[in-house]
Each structure stands twice: as C-alpha cells, then as structure tokens.
C-alpha positions, 0 to 999 in steps of 0.5 A, spaced: 252 475 042 255 474 049 261 470 051 259 465 056 263 462 061 262 458 067 263 451 070 265 447 064 271 451 064 277 448 060 284 451 057 280 457 054 279 460 060 286 462 061 287 469 060 291 469 054 285 465 051 281 470 052 285 475 048 283 471 042 276 474 043 269 471 041 271 467 035 278 465 038 279 458 040 283 456 046 289 453 042 291 460 039 293 463 045 294 458 050 299 460 055 305 457 058 303 453 064 307 457 070 306 455 077 307 447 077 312 443 081 319 442 078 319 435 079 315 429 080 319 428 087 317 435 089 309 434 087 307 430 093 305 436 097 301 439 091 297 433 089 290 435 089 287 428 089 289 428 097 290 422 101 284 420 106 285 425 112 288 421 119 289 425 125 288 432 127 287 436 121 291 442 123 297 445 120 302 450 122 306 454 117 312 459 118 312 466 114 318 470 114 315 477 114 309 480 117 304 484 112 302 491 112 295 489 112 290 483 112 285 488 108 284 486 101 281 492 099 287 496 102 294 492 101 298 490 095 303 487 099 305 480 097 306 478 104 299 478 105 298 473 100 297 467 104 292 470 108 288 473 103 288 467 098 285 463 104 280 468 107 277 471 101 274 468 095 272 473 089 268 472 083 273 468 080 279 464 083 285 459 080 284 452 081 290 447 082 292 447 075 293 454 075 287 455 070 281 460 072 275 457 075 269 459 078 269 462 085 263 466 088 261 467 081 258 460 078 258 463 071 260 470 067 259 473 060 261 479 056 258 483 051 260 482 044 265 488 045 267 486 052 266 492 055 260 489 059 261 483 064 256 480 068 257 475 073 252 470 076 253 469 084 252 462 087 245 461 091 246 462 098 253 465 099 254 467 106 259 471 110 263 468 115 259 470 120 253 467 117 250 473 114 248 473 107 253 475 101 250 478 095 251 482 089 250 489 093 256 487 097 261 487 091 258 494 089 260 496 096 266 493 096 268 496 089 266 503 091 270 502 098 276 501 094 275 507 089 274 512 095 280 516 097 280 515 104 281 507 103 288 509 100 288 502 096 294 500 094 291 497 088 286 502 086 288 503 079 286 496 078 279 499 078 279 506 076 283 504 070 278 499 068 271 501 071 267 507 067 267 513 072 271 509 077 277 515 077 271 520 076 268 517 083 275 517 086 276 524 084 269 526 087 266 528 080 261 523 080 256 520 084 256 512 086 250 511 082 254 513 076 260 508 077 260 502 072 258 497 077 251 495 079 247 489 082 242 487 077 239 483 082 241 479 089 245 474 085 248 478 079 253 484 079 255 487 072 261 491 071 261 496 065 268 498 063 272 504 059 274 500 053 274 493 051 278 488 056 278 481 054 282 479 060 277 482 065 275 476 068 282 475 070 283 482 073 277 480 078 281 474 081 285 479 084 284 480 092 282 487 091 276 485 087 274 481 093 268 483 097 269 486 104 263 486 109 260 493 109 257 493 116 264 491 119 268 496 115 263 502 117 263 500 124 270 499 125 274 503 119 281 501 117 281 497 124 276 492 122 282 487 119 286 488 125 282 484 130 279 477 130 272 479 133 271 484 127 274 480 121 269 478 117 271 474 110 268 469 105 273 464 103 274 457 106 277 460 112 276 465 117 280 468 123 280 465 129 286 469 133 291 475 131 297 476 135 301 481 132 308 480 131 307 472 133 302 469 129 295 469 125 290 463 127 285 461 121 279 456 122 275 452 117 269 457 115 263 453 116 259 458 112 263 457 106 259 455 100 264 449 099 265 447 106 264 440 106 270 439 101 275 443 106 278 438 111 283 442 114 280 445 121 286 449 123 291 453 120 296 457 124 301 462 120 307 463 125 312 469 124 319 467 124 323 472 121 330 469 121 330 464 116 335 459 119 331 459 125 325 457 121 328 452 118 331 449 125 323 449 127 321 445 121 327 440 121 325 439 129 318 438 127 315 444 130 312 446 124 309 443 118 311 448 113 316 454 111 315 459 106 322 462 105 328 458 105 336 460 107 339 460 100 345 456 102 340 450 104 336 449 098 340 444 095 341 440 101 334 440 102 332 438 095 338 432 096 335 430 102 328 430 100 326 434 105 319 437 102 322 442 098 317 445 092 320 449 087 315 453 082 316 457 076 313 464 078 311 469 073 315 474 076 321 478 076 326 480 082 329 487 080 331 494 084 328 500 083 332 506 081 328 513 083 328 516 076 326 523 079 332 523 083 339 525 080 343 522 078 338 516 077 334 521 072 340 520 067 339 513 063 346 513 062 347 512 069 342 507 070 345 503 064 352 503 067 349 500 074 346 495 070 352 493 065 356 492 072 352 487 075 354 479 074 347 476 074 350 469 074 354 470 080 348 473 084 343 467 082 348 461 083 353 464 088 349 469 092 341 467 092 343 460 090 336 459 086 334 455 080 332 462 076 334 465 069 338 472 068 333 478 067 334 484 062 327 487 063 322 487 068 317 483 063 318 476 065 317 471 059 312 465 059 306 468 056 305 464 049 301 466 043 301 460 037 305 456 042 311 461 042 313 465 048 312 472 045 318 475 048 322 469 045 329 472 041 328 479 044 334 484 046 338 483 052 339 491 052 347 490 052 347 486 058 349 479 059 349 474 064 356 477 067 358 484 068 361 488 062 365 492 066 368 496 060 362 498 057 359 500 064 365 504 065 364 507 058 357 509 060 358 512 066 364 516 063 359 518 058 354 520 063 359 525 066 363 521 071 369 518 069 372 512 073 366 514 078 369 521 079 364 526 082 359 520 083 355 521 089 354 515 094 349 510 092 344 509 098 341 502 096 335 500 100 332 493 102 327 490 106 329 485 112 330 478 109 337 474 109 337 473 101 335 480 099 341 482 104 346 478 101 344 480 094 344 487 096 351 486 099 353 483 092 351 489 088 354 494 093 361 490 092 360 489 084 358 497 083 364 499 088 369 494 084 367 495 077 365 502 077 369 506 083 363 509 086 361 508 094 355 505 096 351 504 102 346 499 104 341 500 109 335 495 111 328 496 114 322 492 116 318 491 110 312 496 112 317 502 113 321 500 107 315 500 103 312 506 105 319 509 103 319 507 096 312 509 095 313 516 098 319 516 093 324 517 099 329 512 097 335 512 091 335 505 089 331 499 092 330 492 092 323 490 089 320 484 086 313 483 082 309 477 081 304 478 076 297 477 079 295 473 072 299 470 067 298 476 062 303 482 060 298 487 062 300 485 069 307 488 069 306 494 064 303 499 069 309 498 073 312 503 068 306 507 066 307 515 068 303 516 075 301 509 076 300 507 083 304 501 082 310 505 078 314 506 084 320 508 080 317 514 078 319 513 071 315 517 065 315 516 058 309 518 054 311 514 048 311 508 052 304 510 056 301 510 049 303 503 047 300 501 054 293 504 052 293 500 045 295 494 048 289 494 053 284 494 048 288 490 042 284 483 041 288 480 036 293 475 039 299 477 034 298 484 034 297 484 042 304 480 042 307 485 037 305 491 041 308 488 048 314 487 044 315 494 042 313 497 049 318 492 052 324 494 047 322 501 048 322 502 055 328 497 057 333 500 053 332 506 057 334 502 063 328 504 068 330 499 073 335 494 075 332 487 073 336 481 076 332 474 075 326 471 073 323 468 079 323 461 082 320 460 088 321 454 093 318 453 100 318 447 105 312 442 106 312 436 110 310 430 106 304 428 110 301 434 107 297 433 101 292 438 097 296 444 097 297 448 091 299 455 088 298 459 082 302 463 077 303 469 083 306 463 088 299 464 092 298 458 097 292 455 097 290 451 103 283 449 101 284 442 099 289 441 104 289 434 108 294 432 113 295 424 114 299 422 120 
C-alpha cells in the first residue's frame, strides 16, 4: 500500500497529521494554526481573495538586512527568505492557510514504511529562462547541495535523511549510489535512511529547491550574484541586483501558474535603519516594511497603519559557546539564565506581543488537541529574574559574587531591537551577578560567520522552524549538527532525537519530544528569551500577501488596488 497525497489536500497534509502514519486520521494530530494574523483588523493585507487590480501592479518592500546569499542551495539565512520564497518553488509549498500544498509536484506518495517517497512533477515545467525543468534537475540539485565545495549551510537536511547522502558528501560513494533518482522526466524518487513520516514537509525547505545545472556549472558560486545569470523557477525572476541597495524582481512568465500572478514588479529595498524605513513608509515612499522599531508598534496598531502581526513557530535566544570556558559549565549557564528578567525584555525593551521562553523548543505542536509541551517545566526560570538563585548558581560554579569571572563578550548583529535587548542583558548580568559584560555588533554576514566558526562567547540568535514540527528545532543541539552553533554535546539527547525521527505513533512521539526537551533544557545550553511574534507593515491597498509558520512572505497572490 502507498500513502497517496496530491491536489485534494486537507488538514491531513499538515506535518503533524502525517506523523499518524498510513492509518491515522488528520484529526488525531492536527497542529495548532500558526502564522495567521492576530486580528481581523490586521488581516486585510493577507487576504487571498484579492481585490480587482487597479493601477500599476508594482510594490516596493523594505528589508532591514541584506542576506549573505540568494542561492537556495547554500544559505540558511532568514534574511534571504523574502527572495527565495518568491523566486523559487520546490516540490511542495505552503498555501495561504499555512497548509502543505502542491508546488512543482502535483502529487506524491510514500511506501508503507515511509522510506521511499515519490513526487510527480507537473507537465511542462520551465525555468525562468524558458528551458524545461525536469526530475533530473531535482537530482542534480540534491547532489549539488551534498557536494562539499557548495558549503551548504543546510546540507544536513539532505545528508541526515537521504540514503548515502553523507557518504556522497564524504566522497565514499558515487552519485549513482545516492538515494535520489529521476524515474522519468516527471518523477523524482527519494530513498531515505529510515522511516520519515514528515519528509514531504522537509522538501518544502528552500534547500530542496531546484537550481539550474547550466548556470551553476558555468558561473560557480557567482551565479546568484548577478541578474543575467540568475535563473529561478518561482512566480518571480530577478530583474536587477544592486548590491547594498535593492533587488528587483519581475513576474516570471514561464512559471507554471503565471496566469494567476498579478504583480508585475516587486522591489526589495534595503534600509538598514528601522526608523528611516518607517519614515519612508509613512511618507508613502514604499509600500511595506519588514521590521518596525519596537517603540512604534503600539502607535502604528492604534493608528491602523497596516500592521500585520503573526505568531511564528520560533524562538529568540542567545547562544552560549559551550566549548569555551566558563560557558562549558552548566552552572554558569544556569546563573546567566536565572539572572534575566524576560518580562521586562518583552514589555519594556523589545515591546512585543510575545511570551517568555524557558526552552529553545517553541510551543504550538498539537497531538489530540493538546500542545505536547503543555505543563512542561520552566527549569527554575520565571518571567522575572531570580537574583538570589542566579547568584547561588554562580557561586556554586566557583565565582561567588562574580569574583574571578571573566568579562563576558556578548555579540549581536546590527538591528535596533537586537541592540536594545543586548544592552538590557548586559545591564541585568552586571547588576544581578556582579560581572562585567562587553557588547559588540557587526553586520549579519560578519556576525554569523563568527558564530559558525565558534569565534564568540555569547551571541544573539533566533530560530524560525522550517515546518511545524519539533524535528525542525531538535537538531540545533545535536552533537556535530551543522545548525548546532552553540557546540553543545549530550549523547543521551542525541540518541533521543534519533528515536524521535523514526517514531510514527503520535503519543509516543510527543512523549519522546518532551523527554528530550526536559533533558537538554535542564542543562541550559542556550539563553531562551521569548517565543516569536512577527510584525510587519503593508499598505491597505495591497491584498493577497500571506505568510507561513516561518514568517516567509509570499507575494505570488499580491494585488495592488489604488
């Protein structure tokens, strides 16, 4: 028997429902809806029953950070999200309801034990340059990601799952031995190392997007840096790349659903200072802004200025470099955690609609109508700082009253809100623990390169899940995982994660996730601050823009009515 999925999608296509296996019904494990607007007043910009277009179908949207790359096979940088969500389309995608939906694949199925997944491409798919896109392009793209010289930041999302993926990366097997095959022009098959009920969700990630072999091989890693070599397959294509200033997209007439794409031009403009970006928005110079100064959110909401707030399946936290002293000591990490007033950071500093976080794993995944993390421990943390307990932990670690504790080097990336939060943490640690803290900032590319290389002590981080499933979070703390930039290691946790990956019973899955969360969070490998909420601005004459649980913005249904 095969598990058939395709155009007649319903709630059962959500990743949680798929965990029920072949015999499960969608109601058994349907997850919480995440990624929808918080109020009807804020919903107008995301309505997908878009108004009739009037005037020029052009938008200018401001981004506050420039991504490190526009190559989907390379980057895992969230700042690339607005580009890659609109320039590329993988086998599956997310629709306006936050549900998994057909993309390049019109249907897919797995075998009984969910180790072989077969995707059936739409007929007549094309690249933005008009050349045919076939199953072989998906095979090439997977092998390209798993080639060491690509230095893909998301390579683990293939090597962890695909048969012989890691071996190919290590140079131990040939391409023919890797578990990704083109069965014919329109059929691509993935053979996995172990049963993976949520693999369709994994393929929604942009690292599974196809990249065109001809342009990649001709231009190397420079193919995504210039408009004349940038070939994509989504609803939009690159028209201009102006480094440090803007990227201009145009409607892709070769997209399979181009007749339903109304927007003709989409300009992403970089304005790094959020206050300057807001001024441009309020003066009518731009149509939308990705990030808003924290102190202006309440006013903008009250004024009905086009705020859109969504709950995101993600967490804002700080990494400890667990390989460096004194952060390799769990008691030190505990002290630093307990000394933080999360409520003050949320309400007074970041000024967000968010809830305090005591673990890196965000809530929001439901089994039998109940959040699997409901009732979990707070790991001795509370919304406010517990100064006495924090000082006791630091003393037990060998630093009574902070004596002898080295100056903390706290790093963050250039962002107004992140800067304010970093300075608040600095003050809390210095006041509550009697230690010295130095804060330093850099632009994202420089900052993140240092984090990846372990060249930091404590660093501002955040994670938005790639799909609504705890599996998207768990590798962040697995020994040696490419996403584990805290360099934390716990063999017991690693073993639990391996069990979770193959568990098909929803109740057992939930229990294992809770065990893993309790185990690792009591070791304080990171400093969780709050669970994400995301607010952006969009003029009320724009409709049809929608987001998913990772706060990716989709403009394929956007309509301008002026």
